[in-house]
LUMBA-825474 format. One line per 5 residues: number of its first residue (from 1); their letters; for each residue y, x negated, z negated of N, C-alpha, C. Coordinates in pm, 1 decimal. Layout:
// LUMBA-825474
NUM	a	Y:X:Z:Y:X:Z:Y:X:Z ~ ...
***
This chain:
// LUMBA-825474
1	mpngf	21742.1:-15089.8:-11720.9:21669.0:-14965.0:-11734.7:21520.3:-14994.4:-11727.2 ~ 21440.9:-14959.1:-11826.3:21298.2:-14983.3:-11820.3:21232.9:-14893.7:-11717.2 ~ 21116.7:-14938.4:-11667.3:21042.9:-14855.5:-11573.5:20999.2:-14726.4:-11639.8 ~ 20977.4:-14624.4:-11558.8:20928.4:-14498.1:-11612.8:21019.1:-14384.4:-11574.5 ~ 20969.0:-14263.7:-11586.8:21043.4:-14147.1:-11541.4:21148.5:-14101.7:-11640.2
6	lrglr	21130.8:-14127.0:-11768.6:21233.3:-14085.3:-11863.4:21252.1:-14197.2:-11961.9 ~ 21369.8:-14260.9:-11958.8:21395.9:-14373.7:-12046.1:21388.6:-14332.4:-12192.2 ~ 21331.4:-14420.6:-12273.6:21331.1:-14399.3:-12417.0:21214.9:-14317.7:-12469.2 ~ 21120.8:-14277.7:-12382.4:21010.3:-14195.8:-12430.5:20879.1:-14272.9:-12441.2 ~ 20880.1:-14402.5:-12418.2:20758.5:-14480.6:-12425.4:20698.4:-14471.0:-12565.6
11	grapr	20567.0:-14453.9:-12570.7:20497.6:-14455.2:-12698.4:20494.4:-14321.3:-12769.6 ~ 20567.2:-14222.0:-12724.1:20566.0:-14091.6:-12787.1:20456.7:-14004.6:-12725.7 ~ 20430.1:-13892.5:-12790.4:20336.3:-13796.4:-12734.3:20390.7:-13745.1:-12601.4 ~ 20301.8:-13704.1:-12510.5:20350.0:-13653.8:-12380.6:20446.7:-13538.4:-12398.0 ~ 20552.3:-13539.5:-12318.9:20648.6:-13431.3:-12317.9:20610.2:-13327.4:-12214.4
16	ellvi	20625.7:-13201.6:-12249.5:20599.2:-13095.4:-12153.6:20708.0:-13094.5:-12046.5 ~ 20666.4:-13071.2:-11922.7:20759.0:-13071.8:-11810.0:20731.7:-12952.0:-11720.7 ~ 20837.6:-12880.0:-11685.8:20833.2:-12774.6:-11586.0:20908.9:-12822.1:-11462.8 ~ 20846.1:-12810.5:-11347.6:20909.5:-12848.5:-11221.8:20955.9:-12720.5:-11152.9 ~ 21086.4:-12707.9:-11133.4:21141.9:-12588.5:-11069.8:21148.3:-12611.7:-10919.7
21	gaggm	21064.6:-12536.0:-10848.8:21051.1:-12552.7:-10705.5:20915.6:-12611.4:-10671.7 ~ 20834.0:-12535.6:-10596.6:20698.9:-12580.2:-10563.0:20689.6:-12629.8:-10419.0 ~ 20802.7:-12670.3:-10362.7:20803.5:-12726.1:-10228.0:20765.4:-12873.0:-10227.3 ~ 20795.4:-12941.3:-10116.2:20753.0:-13079.8:-10100.5:20805.9:-13172.6:-10208.1 ~ 20934.6:-13161.7:-10240.5:20992.1:-13249.4:-10341.8:20933.3:-13220.0:-10479.0
26	graia	20917.9:-13091.6:-10511.8:20858.4:-13056.0:-10639.8:20717.5:-13108.3:-10652.9 ~ 20640.2:-13097.6:-10546.9:20502.8:-13149.2:-10548.9:20501.5:-13299.3:-10571.2 ~ 20593.6:-13371.3:-10506.2:20599.7:-13516.1:-10523.8:20634.8:-13553.1:-10668.1 ~ 20733.4:-13484.2:-10724.9:20772.9:-13511.9:-10862.6:20658.3:-13482.4:-10958.2 ~ 20592.4:-13367.4:-10940.4:20482.1:-13330.7:-11029.1:20369.3:-13433.0:-11021.8
31	slcar	20335.7:-13476.1:-10902.2:20227.2:-13572.9:-10885.5:20259.8:-13706.1:-10951.9 ~ 20381.3:-13753.9:-10929.0:20420.4:-13882.3:-10985.7:20427.7:-13876.5:-11138.2 ~ 20483.4:-13768.3:-11189.7:20495.3:-13756.0:-11334.8:20359.1:-13739.9:-11401.3 ~ 20268.8:-13668.9:-11336.1:20136.3:-13648.5:-11393.6:20059.4:-13779.2:-11406.2 ~ 20093.2:-13877.0:-11322.8:20023.2:-14005.4:-11325.1:20094.2:-14112.5:-11405.5
36	etdaa	20212.8:-14083.7:-11454.9:20290.5:-14183.9:-11528.4:20232.7:-14205.7:-11667.7 ~ 20212.6:-14332.0:-11704.8:20161.5:-14367.5:-11837.0:20254.3:-14466.6:-11904.5 ~ 20244.4:-14474.3:-12037.9:20324.5:-14570.9:-12111.3:20251.0:-14704.2:-12119.6 ~ 20305.9:-14798.8:-12196.1:20249.3:-14933.4:-12203.0:20108.4:-14933.5:-12260.9 ~ 20075.2:-14832.1:-12337.9:19942.0:-14822.1:-12397.2:19846.1:-14740.3:-12311.8
41	grpvw	19889.6:-14700.5:-12192.6:19804.9:-14623.8:-12104.1:19801.9:-14475.4:-12133.5 ~ 19892.8:-14428.5:-12219.2:19896.9:-14287.1:-12253.7:19991.4:-14212.6:-12159.0 ~ 19959.3:-14088.4:-12124.9:20047.8:-14013.9:-12034.0:20184.9:-13989.6:-12096.1 ~ 20287.1:-14002.2:-12013.8:20424.3:-13975.8:-12057.6:20454.3:-13826.8:-12051.2 ~ 20396.6:-13759.8:-11950.7:20427.5:-13619.5:-11925.9:20304.3:-13532.6:-11931.0
46	nvlgf	20322.3:-13412.8:-11980.8:20225.8:-13304.4:-11965.0:20290.2:-13203.8:-11870.5 ~ 20254.6:-13212.3:-11742.7:20316.2:-13125.2:-11642.2:20251.8:-12987.6:-11652.9 ~ 20328.9:-12890.1:-11699.7:20275.5:-12755.4:-11722.4:20253.5:-12679.2:-11593.0 ~ 20335.0:-12708.5:-11493.5:20323.6:-12639.1:-11365.5:20459.9:-12618.2:-11303.2 ~ 20461.4:-12529.4:-11205.3:20582.3:-12503.2:-11127.8:20646.3:-12370.9:-11168.5
51	vdedp	20777.3:-12365.8:-11153.2:20853.8:-12241.9:-11160.1:20914.4:-12222.4:-11021.3 ~ 20891.3:-12106.3:-10962.5:20939.2:-12085.0:-10826.4:20982.6:-11939.7:-10811.8 ~ 21090.6:-11918.5:-10738.3:21145.0:-11784.5:-10722.6:21076.4:-11702.2:-10614.1 ~ 20980.3:-11760.8:-10544.2:20906.7:-11687.5:-10441.4:20790.6:-11613.5:-10507.9 ~ 20796.8:-11480.1:-10518.1:20691.1:-11406.2:-10588.3:20554.8:-11419.1:-10522.3
56	rlhga	20550.4:-11456.4:-10395.9:20421.7:-11472.0:-10328.6:20341.6:-11588.7:-10384.3 ~ 20409.4:-11682.6:-10451.3:20341.6:-11798.1:-10508.2:20296.3:-11776.2:-10651.6 ~ 20349.0:-11674.2:-10717.6:20320.3:-11654.5:-10859.2:20171.1:-11631.8:-10881.7 ~ 20115.2:-11708.7:-10974.4:19973.0:-11699.8:-11003.0:19886.9:-11789.1:-10916.6 ~ 19944.2:-11848.8:-10814.4:19869.7:-11940.3:-10728.0:19870.4:-12080.2:-10787.8
61	avdgl	19794.2:-12168.6:-10728.2:19793.7:-12309.4:-10766.4:19844.6:-12392.2:-10649.0 ~ 19927.4:-12490.3:-10678.9:19978.2:-12583.9:-10578.4:19939.6:-12723.8:-10623.1 ~ 19858.6:-12789.9:-10542.9:19807.9:-12923.5:-10578.1:19741.9:-12923.5:-10716.2 ~ 19674.3:-12814.3:-10749.4:19602.1:-12806.3:-10875.0:19684.0:-12765.6:-10995.0 ~ 19813.3:-12742.0:-10976.8:19900.4:-12699.4:-11086.1:19941.8:-12554.0:-11064.0
66	pvlgg	19951.5:-12476.1:-11170.7:19983.4:-12334.5:-11153.4:20130.6:-12310.6:-11122.0 ~ 20155.5:-12208.5:-11042.7:20291.6:-12157.2:-11026.4:20305.1:-12046.2:-11130.2 ~ 20381.6:-12073.3:-11234.0:20382.3:-11989.6:-11354.0:20465.9:-11863.6:-11337.9 ~ 20554.3:-11860.5:-11241.5:20641.1:-11745.3:-11221.3:20781.2:-11788.9:-11185.1 ~ 20875.6:-11695.7:-11199.1:21014.9:-11723.5:-11168.5:21089.7:-11781.1:-11287.6
71	lpvva	21221.3:-11783.3:-11277.7:21303.9:-11847.5:-11379.6:21284.1:-11792.6:-11521.2 ~ 21250.5:-11664.2:-11541.7:21227.4:-11616.6:-11678.0:21117.0:-11692.2:-11752.4 ~ 21027.4:-11758.9:-11678.9:20920.8:-11837.7:-11742.6:20978.6:-11947.0:-11832.1 ~ 21093.5:-12000.4:-11795.0:21152.5:-12111.8:-11870.7:21172.0:-12074.9:-12017.0 ~ 21212.0:-11951.9:-12044.1:21236.8:-11909.0:-12182.6:21110.0:-11910.9:-12266.9
76	rhpga	20994.2:-11905.5:-12203.7:20867.9:-11906.1:-12277.7:20822.5:-12047.2:-12314.9 ~ 20898.4:-12146.7:-12270.3:20862.8:-12286.6:-12298.6:20986.0:-12360.0:-12351.4 ~ 21031.7:-12323.6:-12471.4:21158.6:-12378.8:-12521.2:21155.4:-12528.4:-12548.4 ~ 21036.6:-12586.9:-12559.5:21028.1:-12729.9:-12584.0:21011.0:-12813.7:-12459.6 ~ 20996.1:-12749.4:-12345.3:20969.3:-12823.1:-12221.9:21097.7:-12877.9:-12161.5
81	rlvvs	21086.0:-12996.2:-12102.4:21193.5:-13049.3:-12019.7:21180.5:-12989.0:-11879.8 ~ 21290.1:-12989.6:-11806.8:21295.5:-12929.6:-11673.8:21346.5:-13030.2:-11572.9 ~ 21303.4:-13013.2:-11449.1:21366.6:-13082.8:-11338.4:21371.9:-12985.6:-11222.1 ~ 21489.1:-12972.1:-11162.0:21508.1:-12882.3:-11047.5:21490.7:-12966.0:-10921.9 ~ 21382.9:-12937.5:-10848.3:21343.8:-13026.8:-10738.7:21401.0:-12986.1:-10603.8
86	ichvd	21459.0:-12869.4:-10590.8:21496.3:-12814.6:-10459.9:21609.8:-12896.8:-10399.2 ~ 21582.0:-12957.7:-10284.1:21686.8:-13043.1:-10224.5:21691.5:-13034.4:-10072.3 ~ 21619.6:-12940.1:-10012.9:21624.2:-12925.8:-9866.9:21760.3:-12871.7:-9825.5 ~ 21809.6:-12921.2:-9713.6:21942.3:-12881.5:-9668.1:21950.5:-12731.3:-9640.3 ~ 21837.5:-12666.9:-9610.6:21838.5:-12522.6:-9587.3:21868.9:-12443.3:-9714.3
91	fhgar	21855.9:-12508.1:-9829.9:21882.4:-12440.8:-9957.0:22001.3:-12506.8:-10027.6 ~ 22102.6:-12533.9:-9947.7:22223.1:-12600.5:-9996.4:22281.2:-12521.9:-10115.1 ~ 22302.4:-12589.3:-10225.1:22362.0:-12524.8:-10340.9:22263.3:-12463.2:-10437.8 ~ 22133.6:-12467.3:-10406.2:22035.0:-12401.3:-10491.1:22024.7:-12465.4:-10628.8 ~ 22034.6:-12597.5:-10637.3:22020.1:-12662.9:-10768.2:22129.8:-12618.5:-10863.4
96	rrive	22253.7:-12616.2:-10816.7:22363.1:-12571.9:-10902.8:22343.5:-12426.4:-10945.2 ~ 22305.7:-12341.7:-10851.9:22286.8:-12200.1:-10884.2:22180.4:-12183.0:-10992.6 ~ 22070.3:-12255.3:-10980.0:21962.5:-12243.0:-11077.9:22006.4:-12294.5:-11213.8 ~ 22069.8:-12411.0:-11216.7:22114.5:-12467.5:-11344.6:22215.2:-12375.1:-11411.7 ~ 22309.0:-12320.9:-11335.2:22408.3:-12231.1:-11394.0:22345.0:-12100.1:-11438.9
101	tlglp	22244.9:-12051.8:-11366.4:22174.8:-11930.3:-11407.1:22100.9:-11951.4:-11538.8 ~ 22035.4:-12064.6:-11554.2:21961.2:-12092.4:-11677.2:22053.8:-12115.2:-11795.6 ~ 22168.8:-12179.7:-11772.6:22267.3:-12199.3:-11878.3:22217.2:-12282.4:-11995.3 ~ 22130.9:-12379.8:-11969.8:22071.5:-12461.2:-12075.8:22152.0:-12588.7:-12099.9 ~ 22142.6:-12646.0:-12221.4:22212.4:-12771.6:-12247.9:22152.5:-12887.0:-12169.6
106	ahrya	22231.1:-12992.0:-12152.4:22189.5:-13105.0:-12068.4:22061.1:-13169.8:-12117.8 ~ 22038.3:-13170.2:-12249.9:21921.5:-13241.9:-12301.0:21789.2:-13176.3:-12262.4 ~ 21792.4:-13054.3:-12211.2:21669.1:-12989.2:-12166.2:21620.7:-13044.4:-12031.3 ~ 21703.8:-13120.0:-11963.4:21667.4:-13168.2:-11830.7:21619.7:-13313.1:-11835.6 ~ 21507.6:-13337.2:-11769.8:21452.7:-13472.3:-11760.4:21531.1:-13554.2:-11658.2
111	tivhp	21543.3:-13682.2:-11685.7:21600.6:-13776.7:-11589.5:21484.6:-13854.3:-11529.4 ~ 21461.6:-13837.0:-11401.3:21342.7:-13888.8:-11334.7:21379.7:-14013.2:-11254.8 ~ 21320.5:-14126.5:-11291.1:21344.8:-14251.8:-11218.9:21209.5:-14316.0:-11190.0 ~ 21175.9:-14328.9:-11063.5:21045.5:-14384.2:-11028.3:21035.3:-14531.1:-11069.4 ~ 20916.9:-14574.9:-11112.5:20902.3:-14713.8:-11158.2:20936.1:-14819.8:-11054.7
116	tavid	20926.0:-14786.8:-10925.2:20957.8:-14887.1:-10823.5:21105.9:-14892.1:-10788.3 ~ 21184.7:-14800.6:-10841.5:21329.6:-14805.6:-10817.3:21389.4:-14924.7:-10892.5 ~ 21483.8:-14991.9:-10828.0:21552.4:-15106.2:-10889.4:21695.4:-15062.3:-10918.8 ~ 21722.2:-15033.7:-11045.7:21850.6:-14979.0:-11087.3:21917.7:-15079.2:-11180.2 ~ 22034.6:-15130.0:-11139.3:22104.3:-15225.7:-11224.7:22134.8:-15163.0:-11361.0
121	psctv	22122.4:-15241.3:-11469.3:22147.7:-15184.8:-11602.5:22286.6:-15126.2:-11621.6 ~ 22382.3:-15166.5:-11538.5:22517.1:-15112.0:-11552.7:22531.1:-14973.5:-11490.2 ~ 22431.4:-14928.6:-11417.6:22437.7:-14797.7:-11353.3:22412.1:-14686.4:-11454.7 ~ 22460.7:-14567.6:-11422.5:22432.3:-14449.9:-11504.1:22361.2:-14346.3:-11417.9 ~ 22264.2:-14279.9:-11480.4:22187.2:-14175.6:-11413.0:22192.3:-14052.1:-11502.4
126	gpgav	22242.5:-13942.0:-11450.0:22269.6:-13824.4:-11530.2:22148.1:-13738.0:-11556.7 ~ 22161.9:-13641.5:-11647.1:22051.9:-13550.5:-11678.6:22011.7:-13467.7:-11557.7 ~ 21881.0:-13452.1:-11540.4:21830.9:-13375.1:-11428.3:21829.7:-13447.8:-11295.8 ~ 21879.1:-13572.9:-11293.9:21880.3:-13649.8:-11169.3:21739.9:-13698.2:-11135.2 ~ 21716.0:-13719.6:-11006.2:21587.9:-13770.3:-10956.4:21615.7:-13890.6:-10866.9
131	vmpqv	21556.3:-14004.1:-10901.4:21568.4:-14126.4:-10821.1:21427.2:-14164.2:-10777.9 ~ 21400.4:-14159.9:-10649.3:21265.3:-14170.6:-10594.9:21225.1:-14316.1:-10566.2 ~ 21102.8:-14338.3:-10516.2:21052.0:-14474.4:-10499.0:21139.6:-14564.4:-10413.4 ~ 21147.5:-14691.9:-10458.2:21208.6:-14801.8:-10383.7:21357.2:-14782.3:-10357.2 ~ 21421.8:-14699.9:-10435.8:21568.2:-14693.8:-10431.6:21623.4:-14820.6:-10495.2
136	calpg	21730.6:-14873.4:-10439.9:21798.6:-14990.7:-10496.1:21943.6:-14953.9:-10522.7 ~ 21985.5:-14966.2:-10648.3:22123.4:-14936.2:-10686.8:22183.8:-15060.8:-10750.8 ~ 22286.9:-15115.8:-10689.5:22352.1:-15236.5:-10737.7:22452.5:-15203.2:-10847.9 ~ 22514.6:-15304.7:-10910.0:22597.9:-15280.2:-11028.8:22708.1:-15177.3:-11007.0 ~ 22735.6:-15102.8:-11114.7:22846.2:-15009.1:-11116.9:22817.2:-14874.8:-11056.0
141	gtvga	22693.9:-14848.5:-11021.1:22660.0:-14723.2:-10954.6:22648.7:-14606.0:-11050.6 ~ 22665.1:-14487.3:-10995.2:22649.9:-14363.4:-11071.6:22570.3:-14263.1:-10989.8 ~ 22468.5:-14206.1:-11053.0:22395.4:-14093.2:-10996.5:22419.9:-13976.6:-11091.9 ~ 22487.1:-13874.0:-11044.3:22532.3:-13766.0:-11130.8:22420.9:-13672.0:-11173.0 ~ 22456.9:-13577.8:-11258.0:22362.5:-13479.2:-11307.8:22304.1:-13397.9:-11192.3
146	havvr	22172.9:-13384.9:-11192.0:22099.6:-13303.9:-11094.2:22117.6:-13353.2:-10950.9 ~ 22159.7:-13477.9:-10934.9:22163.0:-13538.5:-10802.3:22023.0:-13587.2:-10766.2 ~ 21996.6:-13598.4:-10636.7:21868.1:-13647.5:-10587.5:21893.9:-13762.6:-10491.2 ~ 21827.2:-13876.6:-10517.2:21832.9:-13991.2:-10426.6:21690.1:-14018.7:-10381.8 ~ 21664.6:-14003.2:-10254.6:21528.6:-14007.1:-10203.1:21487.5:-14150.1:-10164.9
151	pqtvm	21360.2:-14171.7:-10127.8:21304.2:-14307.8:-10118.8:21378.3:-14402.2:-10025.7 ~ 21377.3:-14529.3:-10068.1:21424.7:-14643.4:-9989.7:21573.1:-14636.4:-9956.0 ~ 21648.6:-14565.1:-10034.2:21794.0:-14565.6:-10018.5:21852.2:-14687.3:-10088.5 ~ 21956.7:-14744.7:-10030.4:22027.2:-14858.2:-10089.5:22168.5:-14814.0:-10125.1 ~ 22202.3:-14828.3:-10253.2:22337.8:-14802.2:-10301.2:22401.3:-14936.7:-10333.5
156	aadvt	22500.3:-14979.0:-10254.9:22570.6:-15103.4:-10283.6:22652.6:-15087.8:-10412.3 ~ 22722.4:-15191.1:-10450.6:22796.0:-15189.3:-10577.4:22898.2:-15075.8:-10581.2 ~ 22911.4:-15016.3:-10699.7:23017.0:-14918.8:-10729.8:23008.3:-14790.7:-10646.7 ~ 22888.4:-14754.4:-10604.7:22867.4:-14628.8:-10532.7:22856.3:-14515.0:-10634.0 ~ 22914.9:-14401.5:-10599.8:22907.4:-14281.7:-10684.0:22843.9:-14167.9:-10605.6
161	vrdya	22735.2:-14117.2:-10658.7:22671.3:-13996.4:-10606.0:22692.9:-13888.6:-10711.4 ~ 22777.1:-13792.9:-10682.7:22818.8:-13698.5:-10785.9:22714.6:-13588.1:-10809.0 ~ 22743.7:-13503.9:-10907.5:22651.4:-13399.1:-10950.5:22605.3:-13313.5:-10832.4 ~ 22476.2:-13284.7:-10830.9:22412.7:-13193.8:-10734.9:22411.8:-13245.9:-10591.8 ~ 22455.3:-13368.3:-10568.6:22449.9:-13424.1:-10434.3:22306.2:-13463.5:-10399.7
166	tvaaq	22278.2:-13471.5:-10269.9:22147.3:-13514.6:-10221.3:22166.9:-13627.3:-10120.9 ~ 22097.1:-13738.0:-10144.7:22095.3:-13850.1:-10050.7:21952.3:-13864.9:-10002.6 ~ 21929.7:-13842.9:-9875.1:21794.3:-13842.9:-9821.1:21741.0:-13985.6:-9807.1 ~ 21621.4:-13998.0:-9749.6:21551.2:-14125.9:-9745.9:21618.7:-14226.3:-9652.7 ~ 21608.3:-14354.2:-9691.5:21649.7:-14467.8:-9608.5:21797.1:-14462.1:-9569.5
171	vflgr	21877.7:-14416.7:-9660.5:22023.2:-14414.9:-9640.4:22082.7:-14544.3:-9694.8 ~ 22186.1:-14595.5:-9628.4:22263.5:-14707.6:-9681.5:22403.3:-14659.2:-9716.0 ~ 22441.7:-14677.3:-9842.3:22575.6:-14642.1:-9889.7:22648.4:-14770.9:-9924.2 ~ 22752.4:-14803.1:-9846.7:22826.2:-14926.6:-9867.9:22906.1:-14926.3:-9997.2 ~ 22959.0:-15039.5:-10032.1:23028.2:-15056.3:-10159.6:23141.5:-14954.4:-10176.6
176	gvvve	23143.5:-14891.2:-10293.8:23249.9:-14799.1:-10327.8:23241.8:-14663.0:-10262.3 ~ 23134.7:-14634.3:-10190.7:23119.3:-14501.7:-10128.9:23111.4:-14394.3:-10237.3 ~ 23168.9:-14279.2:-10208.0:23158.9:-14163.4:-10297.3:23095.3:-14048.4:-10218.8 ~ 22986.5:-13995.5:-10272.0:22924.3:-13874.8:-10218.5:22957.5:-13763.3:-10317.5 ~ 23042.4:-13672.5:-10276.0:23094.7:-13572.7:-10368.9:22990.4:-13465.2:-10402.9
181	eeayv	23027.0:-13377.6:-10497.6:22934.9:-13276.8:-10548.3:22878.7:-13189.1:-10436.4 ~ 22747.0:-13169.0:-10444.5:22672.1:-13082.0:-10353.4:22670.2:-13130.1:-10209.2 ~ 22720.3:-13248.9:-10181.9:22711.6:-13301.3:-10046.0:22567.6:-13340.3:-10014.1 ~ 22535.4:-13343.9:-9886.2:22402.2:-13380.6:-9839.2:22417.7:-13487.8:-9732.4 ~ 22352.7:-13602.9:-9755.1:22356.2:-13714.0:-9659.4:22216.4:-13729.3:-9601.9
186	gagtk	22202.6:-13706.9:-9471.5:22072.3:-13702.9:-9407.6:22004.5:-13837.6:-9396.1 ~ 21873.7:-13833.7:-9373.7:21790.0:-13953.3:-9369.3:21839.3:-14053.4:-9265.5 ~ 21834.4:-14180.7:-9302.6:21867.9:-14287.7:-9211.3:22015.6:-14307.0:-9184.3 ~ 22099.9:-14234.4:-9254.2:22244.8:-14245.6:-9233.7:22298.1:-14375.5:-9294.5 ~ 22399.4:-14431.3:-9230.0:22469.8:-14548.8:-9281.8:22615.3:-14509.4:-9306.0
191	vrera	22663.5:-14538.5:-9426.3:22799.9:-14500.2:-9465.3:22877.9:-14626.8:-9498.3 ~ 22989.5:-14645.7:-9427.6:23072.1:-14765.1:-9446.4:23134.0:-14768.2:-9585.5 ~ 23160.9:-14888.4:-9632.8:23217.6:-14905.6:-9766.9:23344.5:-14823.0:-9785.6 ~ 23352.7:-14764.5:-9905.9:23467.7:-14686.2:-9954.4:23489.2:-14554.5:-9880.8 ~ 23398.9:-14517.3:-9792.8:23409.5:-14385.6:-9730.3:23374.3:-14277.4:-9832.6
196	vvgpr	23427.8:-14159.2:-9811.5:23403.1:-14045.7:-9901.4:23340.9:-13932.2:-9820.4 ~ 23226.9:-13886.2:-9867.0:23163.5:-13766.3:-9809.8:23205.8:-13650.2:-9898.5 ~ 23279.2:-13556.3:-9843.1:23344.9:-13452.6:-9921.2:23249.7:-13354.8:-9986.2 ~ 23300.1:-13275.8:-10079.6:23215.2:-13181.2:-10151.8:23149.7:-13080.8:-10058.5 ~ 23018.7:-13063.7:-10078.3:22938.2:-12968.0:-10003.7:22936.6:-12995.6:-9853.3
201	avvgm	22972.7:-13116.6:-9813.8:22958.8:-13155.8:-9673.4:22813.2:-13186.2:-9643.3 ~ 22777.4:-13177.4:-9515.2:22644.0:-13214.9:-9467.9:22661.2:-13319.9:-9358.9 ~ 22592.1:-13433.6:-9376.2:22589.1:-13538.7:-9275.0:22448.9:-13543.4:-9217.6 ~ 22436.6:-13523.1:-9086.5:22305.8:-13517.6:-9022.4:22234.6:-13650.7:-9022.3 ~ 22102.3:-13645.8:-9009.6:22021.6:-13767.7:-9016.8:22057.6:-13865.5:-8906.5
206	gslvl	22049.6:-13993.8:-8941.6:22075.4:-14100.1:-8845.8:22220.5:-14120.0:-8809.5 ~ 22311.4:-14064.4:-8886.5:22454.1:-14072.5:-8853.4:22514.0:-14206.4:-8895.1 ~ 22627.4:-14238.7:-8835.5:22706.1:-14355.9:-8872.8:22841.2:-14306.2:-8921.7 ~ 22867.9:-14324.8:-9050.1:22989.8:-14273.1:-9112.7:23083.9:-14389.9:-9137.5 ~ 23197.4:-14390.4:-9066.9:23293.8:-14499.7:-9078.1:23421.3:-14458.8:-9151.1
211	gpvpg	23435.7:-14330.9:-9181.7:23554.8:-14281.5:-9249.4:23522.5:-14157.8:-9329.1 ~ 23624.0:-14089.3:-9378.4:23599.7:-13973.0:-9463.7:23535.4:-13857.7:-9387.4 ~ 23447.9:-13786.8:-9456.4:23386.3:-13665.3:-9403.1:23444.5:-13548.0:-9480.8 ~ 23510.0:-13454.0:-9414.9:23570.9:-13341.6:-9487.2:23466.5:-13257.4:-9559.6 ~ 23506.5:-13202.7:-9672.4:23418.3:-13115.9:-9746.4:23390.4:-12985.9:-9674.5
216	hevwa	23271.9:-12926.5:-9703.9:23233.9:-12794.5:-9652.9:23218.7:-12791.8:-9500.9 ~ 23190.2:-12907.7:-9440.8:23169.1:-12913.9:-9296.1:23042.0:-12992.6:-9265.6 ~ 22985.5:-12969.5:-9146.3:22867.4:-13042.1:-9100.0:22911.5:-13142.3:-8993.7 ~ 22875.2:-13267.9:-9015.9:22906.2:-13374.5:-8922.2:22778.1:-13451.7:-8892.4 ~ 22765.7:-13506.4:-8771.5:22645.7:-13581.5:-8735.9:22674.3:-13670.3:-8616.0
221	gsplr	22588.8:-13771.7:-8600.1:22591.5:-13854.2:-8480.5:22652.3:-13990.9:-8500.7 ~ 22650.5:-14067.2:-8389.3:22710.0:-14200.1:-8384.9:22766.4:-14218.4:-8242.8 ~ 22896.5:-14195.7:-8224.0:22998.7:-14171.9:-8327.2:22986.6:-14033.5:-8391.0 ~ 23036.8:-14025.3:-8512.8:23026.4:-13902.9:-8590.4:23114.0:-13793.3:-8527.7 ~ 23061.9:-13670.9:-8524.2:23138.4:-13560.0:-8470.4:23113.8:-13434.2:-8554.8
226	rlgpa	23210.6:-13347.0:-8554.9:23200.2:-13222.8:-8631.9:23113.7:-13122.2:-8556.8 ~ 23019.7:-13059.9:-8629.5:22934.0:-12958.5:-8570.3:22970.2:-12817.0:-8613.1 ~ 23043.1:-12805.9:-8725.2:23082.3:-12672.4:-8770.8:23091.9:-12667.1:-8920.8 ~ 23114.3:-12548.2:-8975.8:23123.1:-12534.7:-9122.3:22984.8:-12542.3:-9186.1 ~ 22982.1:-12593.3:-9308.5:22858.7:-12594.8:-9385.4:22835.1:-12457.1:-9445.1
231	v	22710.7:-12413.3:-9443.9:22675.8:-12281.8:-9499.4:22675.0:-12288.6:-9650.3
***
């Protein structure tokens, strides 16, 4: 996989990009994309601004970029690529809800891969996925559509992060681990090889996962313990 935020766009005119969500992750994506250049020093992206559902932000500027409005703004930019940045555990399920509400084809979503990420060529990264700085993914890995893998995470061989899942910073996923759809793995967590984190499960930061984590539940700690149902 060549360096850059969207494979295969080197040398073309900048592509318009809308970042959905003006929170911390959205700001990071917008900043990184705005600075990305191709081999000739030309910008890869023209970041148009943010789309955010909080009406208090509409018309404001965040880090110098405008908050253009809510989701209806997307229809006014039919040529723009999109990335849904919302990945905080407090907004569990928001990425899927937004994507399903928009109902757009997969090609409208940008695949964001930071230049410092080391992704084996055998890996696949889906539309709308975000892979942040210094992520390392060994052979056979999969990052699903609209999944987010945050900085300094290590994915050993044959790891699968399914659609809409979130893997926070500095996580280690052992060989063959599966993080199911909409699951959230907190920062600094270590997951033993071949363990499965169930759909929409939440694993708290700093946890040690040695076996399966049931879906739709919150687990945390070392040793891991159940804290309750996931919201």
